[in-house]
N, C-alpha and C positions, 0 to 999 in steps of 0.2 A: 558596521555589520560584520557576523562571523563565516572566515571562510569557509565553513562547513558546507553552505550550500552557496552553489556560485548562480549570479543572476548574469541576463545579457537580451535585450531588447531590442528589436527588429521590426519596423512596419507591422508595429500590433501585436506580433509576437513576444512572448515572454517564456525565456527556454531556463527556466531549474535544473539546477545538475547537484545531482547527492553527492560531496566530496569529499568522503572518507577511503580514497579507494585502496588504503593499506586494509582494512578492518571490513571491506565488500560493502563501504555502504552503512556498513551499521546504525541504529540512532543511537545517540548519547542524547545528553538532556540538551549540549548545546544543539547537535543537529533538527532534534523535534520541535526545539523553539523558534530556529533561523526559521526551519520548512513552514512550521505556522503561517510567521512573521511575514512570510516573502507573501504568502497565497491569500492572506490577510490584506497586504496591501495592494497586490494584484487586482482584488476584488472591488478598490475605491479607486485605482488611476484609472483614467478613460482612455490614457493609451495602450493599455492593458487589452487586446481584445480577447486573446488564445493564451493558454498557457500552457506548455510543453514541457513534463517532466521526463529525466535518465538518471544516469547514475554515472558517475567517473569511473574510468576504468575498464575491466573486463565483468564487472557486474550493475545490477538496480541497485538491489540493498536487501543486504541479511537478515534484516529486524532488527531488534531490540540488542544492543550490544550488551550481554548478562552482566558481561561485569563492571556495567554502568545502572545495574536494572536495580539496584539498593540505595543510591545515593541522593541527598536530600533534594528534593525536586523532578524525581526522574517520573512519578506518576504522575503530577500534574502538568508536566512539560508533555508526556504523553497525549492526557486527555484535552490538553489544547489543541493538540495537534490533528488528534479526531476530528473534535470539532469542527476546525478551520478546514479538512478535508470534505467532512459532511455539507459545509452549508456554501460551498464553493458554488457560486451563479452563474460564471461564465464557462466556454467549450475547455476542455481538460483533456487535452491529450498525453500518452506516454508511450515513451520506446522505452522496451526492457528488454534488458539480454543478461547471461550469467545467473547469477543466484538472484532469485525472488522468495523469500523468506519468512512469514509471520507476519511483519508491518510491514514491508516489503514486497509482498502479494497483497494484502488486504488493501491498500492503499490501490492498486492499483483496480481495483474489482469498482470505484469508484470513477474511473477514469470513462470519460465517454469514445474516444477512440484510441484503442491499445493495440499497437505494432511491437510485437514482439521478436528478437532475432533468436535465430536455431541454436545459437547455443542455449538459451533457455532452460533452467529448471528451476520451477515455481513449487513452492510447497506450505501446506498450512499446518505446521507442527503443534497444534497447541494440546492435541492429546500427550504425545508426546513428552510435553513439557509440564505433565499434571496441571493445565490450564484447560480456559475457555476458551472459544475465538471470541474476537473486535475488531474493532471498525464497522460493527454491525455485518459484519462477513457471515454471520450466521440469517441473513435476509438476503443479502444481495448477492451471495453463491447460487443460493436455492433461484432465485429471481431470474440471474443469467440464463443456468443451464438445467431447471429442474433440482426436485425436490430428493429424488432417490440418486442420481449421480453428486450432489452437493453432500449429501450424506455420506457418499462412497469416499470422498477425497478429505473430509475435514474428521470421519473416523478413522482410516486407516493413515492419515496423513503421510499419501505414497507421492512420490516426487510427479510431478506433471512437464512435462518435457512441452516442446513448443507446438510440435503438430497436435496432440494433446489439448494444448489449452486452444488451437483454431478449432478441433473438431469438437470440442465441448461447446463451445461459444464464448470461454471468457476472453479470448481476444478477438481481433480484429483482421489484422493480417500478420505474417512473416516474411519477414525479410534476412538477406545475409546480414551477418554481426556490420559487417564493413558499409552496409548500405542502410542500414535501419534508421538510422537519426536523420539521415538527409531526406529521408520518405517519411517520417514523419513530419519535420520541418516544414518540406512541401504541402504537407494534407493542411498543418496548421497555417501556412502562410495564406493557401488557397481558402479556408473558412472565413482567415481573419481579413477578407474584403468585403466581406457580407455586412450587412449594417449590426453593429454592437445589439440597437435596442432589439433586434428581432431576435437574435441569438440568444439576449438575457431569455426573451420570453418562450424561446423553441424548448429552450433548459427546462425553463419553469414547468413547461407543459409536460417535458416528458420524465419528471422528476416527481413531480408532485404528488398522483398517486402513487408512489413510495415513499411518502414524507412518514404515514404513522407506520409502516412496517418498520424501518428504518429504526426511527425515534424507541419504539417498544425494543425493536434489537439492543439498541446500545441499553438501556434499562439492565436487561436481562444480561444483557454479557458483564458488565460493570456489576453486577450485585452477583453475579457466577465467580468475576475472577475474585468480588473480595472474600467468597468464600474461599475459594483453593489456593491462594497467594498466602503461601511460608506455611503449608499443610504438607501432608508426608508426602506427596507425589511430585509436588514443585520442587520440594525441597530436594528429593533425591534423583530428581532430573540436572538441577543447579549443579550437585556434586559430582556427579557422574559428567557431568559436561566438564568440569573443571578439573575432573582425575583424568578424563577423556576416555572413559569406558562408558560400556552401555548399560544404562539405566536397567534396577531390577522393580518392578510395581507389582510383581503378583503375590508377595507376602504382605504389602501395606494393607492396614485398614481404612476404608474409605474418607 
């Protein structure tokens, strides 16, 4: 199994750690694929009651590794992971600190309990990349914090610190960075003492009302991504990233 995702199972709690700390745990094909595989395996494993996700080092995840975006299999591995996250049917807890951007932010919207560290810097950067939202975030963010707050965050791509994540309702609780994971694991262990059968039904009840909205958002976002990928705005964003400059979208045709 890939070492880009580490796993540790204790007392019904599976800890999954994104493990590319030198790249701020940004996702390449290998890590997308490994993360999806671990979630799918956890669904089928009756020894796993709760999954906790976190990032190695100082960050949760910087999202898609742009240097890896065009390699063969990149889009497919992303789509597989998106499906694995959306379909995960057991309690999902996250401990996120440092950078949580793009996929590193949208994955967190699907967690049931989100604990954040004081250093959190979250961002939904899609407009700044000339792209559309992903992971049904166009629905999930509205559902969590309301349409107007969601629109502001998605349109502006502004940074969200730990306090704003709490105030808006994105996150559950804030802790000091060095206390974050232990608190997330303690809560997961508490949940894991309860019967898996009832936890599964509880999550089903919590999520079923949103299933149609999530599926509609996934379809719309996928179609929007297909229209925008490789377009003038997305290419300008990628070139600006590679050249370490600010992108200029003002004179581009839509």
